[in-house]
N, C-alpha and C positions, 0 to 999 in steps of 0.2 A: 504494500500500500504506500503510495506517495504521501509523505508527511510534509510539514511546513518547509523544511529546507529545499526539498525537491519542487514543491509547488511554487515557492519563491523563484526558483530558477526557471521553471516552466513559464511563469508569468513574464519574466524578463525576456526569455527567448521569443515568446509569442508577441510581446510588445514590439520588439525589434522588427519582426516580420510583418505585423498586421497594422500597426498604427498608420493612419493616413489612407488606408485602403477601404473601399466600401464592400459590404457583404453582398455577394452575388448569388450564393447558394446556401441554404441551411436545410440539410436533409437529415431528419431523424428517422433512422432505420430500425431501431428497437423501440417499439411503441411505449414500453414501460419506462423508458429513460426520461421522457418528457413529463415533468411533474406539474406543469402549469398549462392553462388554456386561455387565459386572458392576461396580457395581450396574446394573440395567436403567434405561433412561431414564424409565420410569413411576414409579420410586422418588422422583422429585422432586415429584410431584403432592401438594399439600397442605402442603408445607414452606414456611416463612416466610423471605423474603429478609432476611438479617441485615446484609449489606454487599455492595458491589461494589468490587473493587480490581483491581490488575493486577500482573503480573510481566513486565517488558519489554513485548512486544507481545501478551501473553496476558491476556485479561479473565478475572476470577474472580468468579462470582456465588456468594457464600457463603450456603449454606442450613443452616449448622450442622453436622450430621453428614455432609452431602454438599456437593459443589461442582460447578458447571457451568463448565468452563474452555473458553474460545473463543479460537481464533486465526483472524483474518479473512483471513490470507494476502494474496496480491497483489491480488485483485479483489473481496474481500468488503467488506460494509458493513452498517450497521444503520439501521433506520428505526422511529421510535416512532409508535404509533397510540393515540389515546384509546379507540377501539373497534377491537380487533384484527380484521382481515378474515379470511375463510375461503377466498377464491379462491386457486387454485394457478396457478403458471406455472414455467417451467424455471429462472428465476433465484432463486427462493425456496428457500433451503436449510433453514430452520427457523423456528419461531415459539415464543416464550415468552409465554404469556398469564397475567395476574394475576387475582385474585379480583374485581376491579372491572370486568373486561372489557377493560382496557387491555393493552398489551403491546408487545413488540419483534419485528420481523421481520428475520431475517438473510438477506441476499442475496449472490449471487456471480455476476458477469458472466463471459462467455467460456465456452469449452469445457473448459478445463483447470480442474478442480475441486480446489482445495487447502484450502479452508476446513475447519477441524476443530472438532469439539465433543466434549468428554470429560466424562462423569459419573463423578466419583471421590470417594473419602472424604477425600483430602488432595491439594491441588494438586501436590505433589511426586510424586504417582503418575503424573503426565504426564511422560514421559521428557524431552521438550524443555524443560519447566519446570525439572525437576531439574538439568539440565545447563547452565542459563543462567549466563552470567558475571555480574559485579556490576552493580548499577544505577549508571550514570555520575553520577547526582546524589546518591547516598548519601554522607553525610558521611564514612563509613568508606572510601570510595573516594578515597583521597588521591592527590596527584601522585606520591608514591613508589610506591604500588600500581600506578598507571597506567604508570609507567616499567618496572615488572616485567613487566606484560602486553606492552608493546612489545618489551622485550628478549627475551622468550620467543618472540615471533613472528619475530625475526631479520630476514632479508632479504625477508620477505613484504611485498607492497605495502600501504601504510598504508590505502588505500581499502578493501581487502578485510578488513583487520584490524578496522577500525571497524565493519564490517558483520557480523563473525563473532559470532553470538549466544552462543557458548560462551566468548568472551573478554570481551565487553561486551554487556549486554542492552539491546535497544530501539532501536538505531540502524540504519536501513536505507539505501537508496540515496539518498534525497532529503537527509536530514540529514547524511549523510557528505559529500556535495557541499558543503553549506552550512558545515559545520565546517571543511573543508579550505580553503575560500575565506576564511573568517574568520581562519584560521591562516596564510594566504598560503603554502600548502604544496601541492606536486604530489601528485596522487592516486597516482602511481607511486613515490613516495619510499619507501625501505625503512623498516620499522617501527622497527628498532633505530637510534636517532638520538641526537645530543648532548643533554645535559640542558637546554640553553636551548630547543631545539626541542620537547622533551617538555613543558616548562612552557607554551610558547606554544600547543601543540596542546591541552593539558589545559584551559587557560583558555578557548580557543575552543569546545571541546566543551561545557563547563559553561555558558558564557554563551549559546551558540546554543540549547541544549535548554531552559534556564530561560526564555529570552525566548519561545520557542515555546509553552511551557506557560502563561506569563502572557497571551499573546495569545489563547489558547484558553479561558482561565478563564471559566466562566460561560456559554459558548456551548452551544447545544443541538446534538445530533449532525447535524442537517440543515445547519448552518452551518460545520462543521469542515473539510470538504474545501475550501471556498472560502477560508477563513482560511489554511489550510496553503499553498495555491497563491499567495495574495497575499503571504505572508511570505517566499517564496523569493527570494533574490538572484541565484543562478546556476542552480539546478536547474530544468530545464524551460524555460529561457530562451535556448536556442541562437539566435544571431543578434542578440540584443538587446545593448544597451550595459551594461557592468559598472557598477553604481551607485557603485563606489569610484573607478575610474580612467577609465571611459569606453571601454575596449577592447571588442572584440566577443567575447561569450561563445561558446565553442566546445564541441564535444562529441566523445566517443569512444564508438562504438557496439560492442556485443557481441552475442552470439547472441540474448539475451532481455531486454537492458536497455541503458542508456546512462548515461554520466556527463557532467556539464557542469562547465566550469571557465573561469577567466579567465587567458589567457596572461601578461598583464602582472603580475597579482597573484600568480600561483602558479608559473609555469614560466619566469621570467626572460625573458618575451616570446616564447618558442619554442612554437609550436603542437605539440601531441602528435599522433602519427599516429592517424587514425581507422581502427580495425582493419577495419571493413566496407569502407570505400573503398579502403584499401590493398590488399586482396585483388583489387580490380578495377583496380588500377593508377591510381587517382585520388588526387590530393593536393589539399589545401585551402590 
């Protein structure tokens, strides 16, 4: 799933390619992807792209009076074409074509279709945008404000709090693993924590996300997935050596995802129970 650093880079890449061009085609090929009906999708035809920005994980194509807001969800992605194709297949959710024949194709792999496209007059008309928490890299999101967010979450596990878009925007499964590793903190630690732990986690969050954005700066969308994977220290690296201490990176699996962590760096050397294996009576 693309998270805030990748969506930030996608917005920059699209802005460079699209701003100043008019929308010539807007083809929604997966009916379930379009979440709005007023204004109609056809209303964007002929409008000039003024900017492409983002709110957390949501891309916003600014057309002046209208906005196309896209959430790529778990399995969505984008591909740019200098000449936008017309062929159809089941992974293509939509196409946005420009007046010079170029454009972007939105795809979604798998059978669970969660990618969403909204045509709205204001991005805040999209409920999930309107209810987003603060941007973790916004200067206004101070360590004091972060402490308030954690205190309000109480005994909730910190991994889930970091991923809760209504509390903090843009952090998903991958970067929450990376942030907690950088902070040397268990993913199951309660969110309400001492001030020194809040400061350590805040610094790890800001540094991890800022570094990811810097690595992605200037990359085209075709290169972003590879850059994200290469930049991960623990996420997706089960069985590999921790780059900090050399211990073996372990994972905890859930119904539809998993988390990765280093026992030495994060849990005092104690492996966490893998929920999936525990149900089978297997321990690691």
